[in-house]
C-alpha positions as CSV (number, residue, x, y, z in Angstrom):
1,M,14.4,40.5,2.1
2,K,13.4,38.1,4.9
3,V,10.8,35.5,3.9
4,Y,8.9,33.6,6.6
5,L,7.4,30.2,5.7
6,I,4.8,29.8,8.4
7,G,2.7,26.7,9.3
8,V,-0.5,28.2,10.5
9,G,-2.2,24.9,11.4
10,M,-5.6,24.0,10.0
11,G,-6.7,27.6,9.8
12,N,-7.8,28.7,13.3
13,P,-5.3,31.5,14.3
14,D,-5.6,30.3,17.9
15,L,-3.2,27.5,16.8
16,L,-0.4,29.9,15.8
17,T,2.8,30.0,17.8
18,R,3.6,33.3,19.3
19,E,6.7,33.5,17.1
20,A,4.6,32.9,14.0
21,E,2.1,35.6,15.1
22,R,4.9,38.2,15.6
23,A,6.3,37.4,12.2
24,I,2.9,37.8,10.5
25,R,2.2,41.2,12.2
26,G,5.7,42.4,11.3
27,S,5.4,41.6,7.6
28,D,4.6,44.0,4.8
29,L,3.0,41.3,2.6
30,L,1.1,38.1,3.3
31,L,0.9,35.3,0.7
32,G,-1.1,32.1,0.9
33,A,-4.4,30.4,0.2
34,E,-7.4,32.6,0.4
35,R,-8.8,30.5,3.3
36,L,-5.7,31.2,5.4
37,L,-5.5,34.9,4.5
38,A,-9.1,35.4,5.6
39,E,-8.2,34.7,9.2
40,F,-6.0,37.9,9.2
41,S,-8.4,40.2,7.4
42,E,-8.2,42.7,10.3
43,L,-4.5,43.3,9.7
44,N,-3.8,46.3,7.5
45,I,-1.2,44.4,5.5
46,P,-1.3,43.8,1.7
47,K,-2.4,40.2,0.9
48,K,-2.2,38.1,-2.2
49,P,-4.0,34.8,-2.5
50,L,-1.4,32.5,-4.1
51,V,-0.8,28.8,-3.7
52,R,1.5,27.5,-6.4
53,P,5.2,27.8,-5.5
54,N,6.1,29.4,-8.9
55,D,3.4,32.1,-8.4
56,I,4.6,32.8,-4.9
57,A,8.2,33.0,-6.1
58,A,7.2,35.4,-8.8
59,A,5.3,37.6,-6.3
60,L,8.4,37.7,-4.1
61,S,10.6,38.8,-6.9
62,D,8.3,41.7,-7.8
63,W,7.8,42.9,-4.2
64,V,9.9,45.7,-2.7
65,G,9.8,45.3,1.0
66,E,11.7,44.0,4.0
67,Q,9.6,41.1,5.3
68,V,7.1,38.7,3.7
69,S,5.1,35.9,5.3
70,V,4.0,32.9,3.3
71,L,1.1,31.2,5.1
72,L,1.0,27.4,4.7
73,S,-1.7,25.1,6.1
74,G,-0.8,22.7,8.8
75,D,2.9,22.1,9.4
76,I,5.5,23.1,6.8
77,G,7.1,19.7,7.1
78,F,3.9,17.6,6.6
79,Y,2.7,17.5,2.9
80,S,3.2,21.2,2.7
81,G,3.9,23.6,-0.2
82,A,7.1,24.5,1.6
83,K,8.8,21.6,-0.1
84,G,8.3,23.1,-3.5
85,L,9.2,26.6,-2.3
86,Y,12.6,26.0,-0.8
87,P,14.4,25.5,-4.1
88,L,12.9,28.8,-5.4
89,L,14.1,31.0,-2.5
90,D,17.8,31.3,-3.1
91,G,18.9,34.8,-2.3
92,Y,16.4,35.4,0.4
93,E,16.8,35.1,4.1
94,V,14.4,32.2,4.8
95,V,12.9,31.5,8.2
96,S,10.8,28.4,8.7
97,L,8.3,28.3,11.5
98,P,6.5,25.0,12.1
99,G,2.8,24.8,12.9
100,V,0.3,22.3,14.2
101,S,-0.2,19.5,11.6
102,S,-3.6,18.0,11.0
103,L,-2.1,14.7,12.0
104,S,-1.0,15.7,15.5
105,Y,-4.2,17.8,16.0
106,F,-6.6,15.0,14.9
107,C,-4.8,12.3,16.9
108,A,-5.0,14.5,20.0
109,K,-8.7,15.0,19.4
110,C,-9.2,11.2,19.0
111,R,-6.9,10.4,22.0
112,I,-4.6,8.3,19.8
113,P,-0.8,8.4,20.0
114,W,0.6,9.2,16.6
115,Q,4.3,8.3,16.8
116,D,3.5,5.0,15.1
117,V,1.0,6.3,12.6
118,Y,1.7,5.8,8.9
119,S,0.7,8.9,6.9
120,I,-0.2,9.4,3.3
121,S,-1.8,12.1,1.2
122,C,-4.9,11.3,-0.9
123,H,-5.7,15.0,-1.5
124,G,-6.4,15.1,-5.2
125,R,-4.4,11.9,-5.9
126,D,-4.5,8.2,-5.4
127,G,-2.3,7.8,-2.3
128,G,-2.7,4.0,-2.1
129,I,-5.1,3.9,0.8
130,V,-5.8,0.1,0.5
131,S,-2.1,-0.9,0.5
132,A,-1.3,1.5,3.3
133,V,-4.1,0.2,5.6
134,Q,-3.6,-3.5,5.0
135,S,0.1,-3.2,5.8
136,H,0.1,-0.8,8.8
137,G,-1.5,-0.7,12.2
138,K,-2.6,2.9,12.0
139,T,-3.0,4.9,8.8
140,F,-3.7,8.6,8.5
141,A,-4.8,10.1,5.2
142,L,-5.3,13.7,4.0
143,T,-8.3,13.6,1.6
144,G,-9.8,15.8,-1.0
145,G,-10.9,16.2,-4.7
146,A,-11.9,12.8,-6.2
147,F,-10.6,11.1,-3.1
148,R,-12.8,12.2,-0.3
149,V,-13.3,10.2,2.9
150,E,-16.3,8.3,1.6
151,Q,-14.5,7.4,-1.7
152,L,-11.5,6.1,0.2
153,C,-13.7,4.1,2.6
154,R,-15.4,2.6,-0.5
155,Q,-12.0,1.4,-1.7
156,L,-11.3,-0.1,1.7
157,A,-14.7,-1.8,1.9
158,D,-14.2,-3.3,-1.6
159,A,-10.9,-4.7,-0.4
160,R,-12.6,-6.5,2.6
161,L,-11.5,-3.9,5.1
162,G,-14.9,-2.5,5.8
163,H,-15.0,-3.9,9.3
164,L,-12.1,-1.8,10.5
165,T,-12.5,1.1,12.9
166,A,-12.0,4.5,11.5
167,W,-12.1,8.2,12.5
168,A,-13.0,10.9,10.1
169,G,-12.7,14.7,10.6
170,E,-13.6,17.8,8.7
171,W,-13.3,21.5,9.4
172,L,-10.6,20.8,12.0
173,S,-10.1,23.6,14.4
174,Y,-13.1,25.6,13.2
175,P,-16.3,26.1,15.2
176,N,-18.2,23.6,12.9
177,E,-15.5,20.9,13.4
178,R,-16.9,17.4,13.0
179,I,-15.2,14.2,14.1
180,L,-16.8,10.7,13.6
181,R,-15.7,7.3,14.9
182,S,-17.3,4.3,13.1
183,T,-16.5,1.4,10.9
184,V,-15.1,2.0,7.4
185,A,-18.3,0.5,5.9
186,D,-20.5,3.0,7.8
187,L,-18.4,5.9,6.7
188,V,-19.1,5.0,3.1
189,E,-22.6,6.3,3.6
190,Q,-21.5,9.6,5.1
191,R,-20.6,12.7,3.2
192,F,-17.6,14.9,4.0
193,E,-16.1,18.2,2.9
194,N,-13.3,18.5,0.5
195,L,-10.7,19.2,3.2
196,A,-11.0,16.3,5.6
197,V,-8.9,13.6,7.2
198,L,-9.2,9.9,7.8
199,L,-7.5,7.6,10.3
200,V,-8.0,3.8,10.0
201,E,-6.9,1.3,12.7
202,N,-5.9,-2.3,11.6
203,P,-5.2,-4.6,14.5
204,H,-3.9,-7.3,12.1
205,P,-1.7,-5.6,9.5
206,I,0.1,-7.8,7.0
207,Q,3.5,-8.4,8.5
208,P,5.5,-11.6,8.0
209,E,6.5,-13.4,11.2
210,F,9.8,-14.4,9.6
211,Q,11.9,-12.3,7.3
212,A,12.5,-15.2,4.9
213,P,9.8,-17.4,3.3
214,G,9.3,-20.9,4.6
215,L,6.5,-21.0,7.2
216,P,6.3,-24.3,9.0
217,D,3.9,-26.8,7.3
218,S,2.2,-27.3,10.6
219,V,0.7,-23.7,10.7
220,F,-1.5,-24.4,7.6
221,Q,-4.9,-26.0,7.5
222,R,-4.2,-29.0,5.1
223,G,-7.0,-31.6,4.9
224,K,-6.4,-34.0,2.0
225,V,-5.4,-31.4,-0.5
226,P,-1.8,-31.5,-1.8
227,M,0.4,-28.8,-0.4
228,T,3.8,-27.4,-1.5
229,K,6.1,-28.3,1.3
230,E,8.0,-25.9,3.4
231,E,11.5,-26.2,1.8
232,V,10.2,-26.2,-1.7
233,R,7.8,-23.3,-1.0
234,A,10.7,-21.2,0.4
235,L,12.7,-21.7,-2.7
236,A,9.7,-21.1,-5.0
237,V,8.8,-17.8,-3.3
238,S,12.5,-16.8,-3.5
239,K,12.5,-17.5,-7.3
240,L,9.5,-15.3,-7.8
241,R,11.6,-12.3,-6.6
242,L,8.7,-10.5,-5.1
243,G,8.3,-6.7,-4.6
244,R,6.1,-5.1,-1.9
245,R,3.6,-3.9,-4.4
246,D,3.5,-6.8,-6.8
247,V,0.4,-8.5,-8.1
248,V,0.8,-12.2,-7.9
249,W,-1.2,-15.1,-9.4
250,D,-1.0,-18.5,-7.7
251,V,-2.6,-20.9,-10.2
252,G,-3.6,-24.2,-8.9
253,A,-3.2,-22.8,-5.3
254,G,-4.1,-26.1,-3.5
255,T,-4.2,-25.3,0.3
256,G,-3.0,-21.7,-0.4
257,S,0.3,-22.1,1.3
258,V,2.2,-20.4,-1.5
259,S,-0.5,-17.7,-1.7
260,V,-0.1,-17.0,2.0
261,E,3.7,-16.8,1.8
262,C,3.4,-14.4,-1.2
263,A,0.7,-12.3,0.4
264,L,2.8,-11.8,3.5
265,R,5.7,-10.5,1.3
266,V,3.6,-8.2,-0.9
267,P,1.9,-6.2,1.9
268,E,1.1,-3.4,-0.5
269,G,0.3,-5.7,-3.4
270,R,-2.3,-8.3,-4.2
271,V,-2.3,-12.1,-4.5
272,C,-4.9,-13.9,-6.6
273,A,-5.3,-17.6,-5.7
274,V,-6.9,-19.6,-8.5
275,E,-8.2,-23.1,-7.7
276,R,-10.9,-25.4,-9.1
277,N,-11.2,-27.9,-6.3
278,P,-14.0,-27.0,-3.8
279,D,-12.2,-28.7,-0.9
280,A,-9.1,-26.7,-1.7
281,V,-11.0,-23.5,-2.0
282,S,-12.3,-24.0,1.5
283,L,-8.8,-24.5,2.8
284,I,-7.5,-21.4,1.1
285,C,-10.2,-19.4,2.8
286,Q,-9.3,-20.8,6.2
287,N,-5.6,-20.1,5.7
288,R,-6.3,-16.7,4.4
289,D,-8.4,-15.8,7.4
290,K,-6.0,-17.4,9.9
291,F,-3.3,-15.0,8.7
292,H,-5.7,-12.0,8.3
293,L,-4.6,-11.5,4.7
294,S,-6.8,-8.8,3.2
295,N,-4.7,-8.7,0.1
296,L,-5.3,-12.4,-0.8
297,F,-8.3,-12.9,-3.2
298,L,-9.7,-16.2,-4.3
299,T,-11.0,-17.1,-7.8
300,Q,-12.7,-20.5,-8.1
301,G,-12.6,-21.9,-11.7
302,E,-10.7,-23.5,-14.5
303,A,-7.5,-21.9,-15.8
304,P,-6.8,-20.3,-18.2
305,A,-10.5,-19.3,-18.8
306,C,-10.9,-17.7,-15.3
307,L,-7.6,-15.7,-15.6
308,E,-8.9,-13.1,-18.1
309,G,-10.7,-11.1,-15.4
310,L,-7.7,-11.0,-13.0
311,P,-5.6,-7.9,-12.6
312,T,-2.3,-7.7,-14.6
313,P,0.3,-9.9,-12.9
314,D,3.9,-9.0,-12.0
315,R,4.5,-12.6,-10.9
316,V,2.8,-15.9,-11.6
317,F,3.3,-19.2,-9.7
318,V,1.9,-22.3,-11.3
319,G,1.5,-25.1,-8.8
320,G,-1.1,-27.0,-10.8
321,S,-1.9,-26.4,-14.4
322,G,-4.4,-29.2,-15.2
323,G,-2.6,-29.7,-18.5
324,Q,-3.2,-26.1,-19.5
325,L,0.2,-24.6,-18.9
326,H,0.5,-23.2,-22.4
327,G,-2.8,-21.4,-22.1
328,I,-1.9,-20.1,-18.6
329,V,1.4,-18.7,-19.7
330,S,-0.2,-17.2,-22.9
331,V,-2.8,-15.2,-20.9
332,A,-0.2,-14.0,-18.4
333,L,2.1,-12.8,-21.2
334,E,-0.8,-11.0,-23.0
335,K,-1.4,-9.0,-19.8
336,N,2.3,-8.3,-19.1
337,A,5.0,-9.2,-21.5
338,A,7.6,-8.8,-18.7
339,V,5.9,-11.1,-16.2
340,R,8.0,-13.5,-14.2
341,I,6.7,-17.1,-14.0
342,V,7.7,-19.9,-11.8
343,V,6.3,-23.4,-12.4
344,S,6.5,-26.3,-9.9
345,T,6.0,-29.9,-10.9
346,V,6.8,-33.4,-9.7
347,T,6.0,-35.1,-13.0
348,L,8.2,-35.5,-16.0
349,E,5.3,-34.8,-18.4
350,T,4.7,-31.4,-16.9
351,L,8.5,-30.7,-16.8
352,T,8.6,-31.5,-20.5
353,A,5.6,-29.3,-21.2
354,A,7.2,-26.4,-19.2
355,V,10.5,-26.7,-21.1
356,D,8.5,-26.6,-24.4
357,V,6.7,-23.5,-23.2
358,M,10.0,-21.8,-22.5
359,K,11.0,-22.5,-26.1
360,Q,7.7,-21.6,-27.7
361,F,7.5,-18.2,-26.1
362,R,11.2,-17.5,-26.4
363,F,11.8,-16.5,-22.8
364,Q,15.2,-14.8,-22.5
365,E,15.9,-15.7,-18.8
366,T,15.2,-19.3,-17.9
367,E,16.2,-21.7,-15.2
368,V,15.4,-25.3,-14.2
369,V,16.1,-26.4,-10.7
370,Q,15.6,-29.9,-9.2
371,V,14.9,-29.8,-5.5
372,S,15.5,-33.0,-3.5
373,V,14.7,-32.9,0.2
374,S,15.2,-35.6,2.8
375,K,13.8,-35.3,6.3
376,S,14.7,-37.2,9.5
377,A,12.2,-39.7,10.8
378,P,12.3,-41.7,14.0
379,V,13.0,-45.4,13.9
380,G,12.9,-46.7,17.5
381,H,15.6,-44.9,19.3
382,Y,17.3,-43.8,16.1
383,H,16.5,-41.5,13.2
384,V,16.8,-42.1,9.4
385,M,16.5,-39.8,6.5
386,R,13.5,-40.3,4.3
387,A,13.4,-38.7,0.9
388,E,10.5,-36.6,-0.4
389,N,9.6,-36.7,-4.1
390,P,11.9,-34.5,-6.1
391,V,10.4,-31.3,-7.3
392,Y,11.3,-29.3,-10.4
393,L,11.1,-25.5,-10.3
394,L,11.2,-23.7,-13.6
395,S,11.7,-19.9,-13.8
396,M,11.1,-17.9,-16.9
397,E,11.0,-14.2,-17.8
398,C,11.2,-11.9,-20.8
399,P,12.6,-8.5,-19.7
400,V,11.1,-5.7,-21.7
């Protein structure tokens, strides 16, 4: 038996290829979603409204015929049920016919090239809309269920992305098709059908200018607030061993230089900068805005008390503890026993306290590194090396 897997587009039969139309008319059974089968009601061909791959496979095994067409929405290679069907079709002659995807159709309607669009599916599931939008220039999302257009836009607005331009479309290809262009914040107030799409444009996606950490000190707003210097910062961020989706705490963030470096390297994650000094808080905001970091969030307050409300961390950097290192580490471990912590200090007292913390909490993986940096400085027509204060970096982790 020959089985056609046919992408029929959004539903309007005018989008069918001629080859697909011939295959449908030559079939002795049509399978697919009821919405898709309805468009071929005039054909005197048996039809069964089935969606789940196992149900379709069972119907095929019970059918005695020569040719069956399985109708699939959009394109069979774009978030399609064809993926789940292929492993169940051994023994059949399978012919795959692509269709017009909602991505290509919608972008054509909006006059937007789609070769550089990042696509996700939020149809009945959390597709990570915030992380996708903050790390890509153009993001396309299929929506539906509990994750309709307005709910996704609410997530984006809550993540300080409400100002971005977005396009939303519903009933694509049908006579009552509706396409809106507005800001993300405005779309929160709209209501959309279950089957709709969303495209968000971000002119400043989170993308590090350099592949390795260590931005020049000169690019940061500094004021009179202490800042972790470039060479030490590069090593500290390296010791954190960041992943793209990590949640990072930067406790005692100062100017926010480490927060910025981390935020650039966790484009699909989140950085929580914690600082009590009002002057430093202002600088963190300035540096965050300069780098367009929508994934960098600021908490002003005293640690460890203000840490309780933060999301569970994967990584913690402590640049300033205010003498509360034990409490800071305790809160982090309560939230995530496998958290990785890096502590930076220039004083022997904090070094001693950090070593004691390593012992008290029985970290299994520990390391202490002393970083000594000297930089050239002009003296007349010559240059000499001038030493910076040595810095201690302590790394600790308890793998679970």
